[in-house]
C-alpha positions as CSV (number, residue, x, y, z in Angstrom):
1,X,-15.2,-80.7,65.0
2,X,-15.8,-81.0,61.3
3,X,-14.4,-84.1,59.6
4,X,-12.4,-83.3,56.5
5,X,-12.4,-85.4,53.3
6,X,-9.1,-86.6,51.9
7,X,-9.3,-84.0,49.1
8,X,-9.9,-81.2,51.6
9,X,-7.1,-82.3,53.8
10,X,-4.7,-82.7,50.9
11,X,-5.6,-79.2,49.5
12,X,-4.9,-77.7,52.9
13,X,-1.6,-79.6,53.4
14,X,-0.4,-78.6,49.9
15,X,-0.4,-75.0,51.1
16,X,2.7,-75.8,53.1
17,X,5.7,-75.3,50.8
18,X,7.8,-78.0,52.5
19,X,4.9,-80.5,52.3
20,X,4.3,-79.6,48.6
21,X,7.9,-80.1,47.7
22,X,8.0,-83.6,49.2
23,X,4.6,-84.5,47.8
24,X,5.7,-83.4,44.3
25,X,9.0,-85.4,44.6
26,X,7.0,-88.6,45.2
27,X,4.5,-87.9,42.3
28,X,6.3,-90.2,39.8
29,X,6.1,-93.1,42.3
30,X,2.4,-92.5,42.9
31,X,1.8,-92.4,39.2
32,X,3.6,-95.7,38.6
33,X,1.7,-97.4,41.4
34,X,-1.7,-96.2,40.3
35,X,-1.1,-97.1,36.7
36,X,-0.1,-100.6,37.6
37,X,-3.1,-101.0,39.9
38,X,-5.5,-99.7,37.2
39,X,-3.9,-101.9,34.5
40,X,-4.3,-105.0,36.8
41,X,-7.9,-104.1,37.5
42,X,-8.6,-103.5,33.8
43,X,-7.3,-107.0,33.1
44,X,-9.4,-108.4,36.0
45,X,-6.3,-110.0,37.5
46,X,-5.5,-110.5,41.2
47,X,-2.2,-109.6,42.7
48,X,-1.6,-113.4,43.0
49,X,-2.2,-114.0,39.3
50,X,0.2,-111.2,38.3
51,X,2.8,-112.5,40.7
52,X,2.5,-116.0,39.3
53,X,3.0,-114.7,35.7
54,X,6.0,-112.5,36.9
55,X,7.6,-115.2,38.9
56,X,7.2,-113.1,42.1
57,X,5.2,-113.4,45.3
58,X,1.9,-111.7,45.8
59,X,3.5,-109.8,48.7
60,X,6.0,-108.3,46.2
61,X,3.2,-107.2,43.9
62,X,1.4,-105.6,46.9
63,X,4.5,-103.7,47.9
64,X,5.1,-102.6,44.3
65,X,1.5,-101.3,44.1
66,X,1.6,-99.6,47.5
67,X,5.0,-97.9,46.8
68,X,6.5,-99.5,49.9
69,X,9.5,-101.0,48.0
70,X,12.2,-99.7,45.8
71,X,11.8,-101.9,42.8
72,X,14.2,-101.9,39.9
73,X,13.2,-100.6,36.5
74,X,13.5,-104.1,35.2
75,X,11.0,-105.4,37.7
76,X,8.5,-102.6,37.1
77,X,8.9,-103.1,33.3
78,X,8.3,-106.9,33.6
79,X,5.1,-106.4,35.6
80,X,3.9,-103.6,33.2
81,X,4.5,-106.0,30.3
82,X,2.4,-108.7,31.9
83,X,-0.3,-106.1,32.2
84,X,-0.1,-105.1,28.6
85,X,1.7,-101.9,29.3
86,X,5.1,-100.5,28.4
87,X,7.3,-98.6,30.8
88,X,8.6,-95.4,29.2
89,X,11.0,-93.0,31.0
90,X,10.9,-89.4,30.0
91,X,13.5,-86.9,31.2
92,X,11.8,-83.7,32.3
93,X,13.6,-80.4,33.0
94,X,12.5,-78.8,36.3
């Protein structure tokens, strides 16, 4: 049995229209999470350091980065600001 890489598996799974629809629906959340992680790493900050600056717990930052919590726009914006980023919302017609 051949082992698939994540990219190969993802490509195969995206052939399923139901899977692709759900995957695409989550894309904005994935993008926010990955942007926050990259900004934190670029600043060479730990999750704990960001949490301290934001008045949050490290666990809350971990959940925000992993996408396992429904954070408010205000919370995401506050963390983005600490990381030197600005949250911009853009309406897109689909």
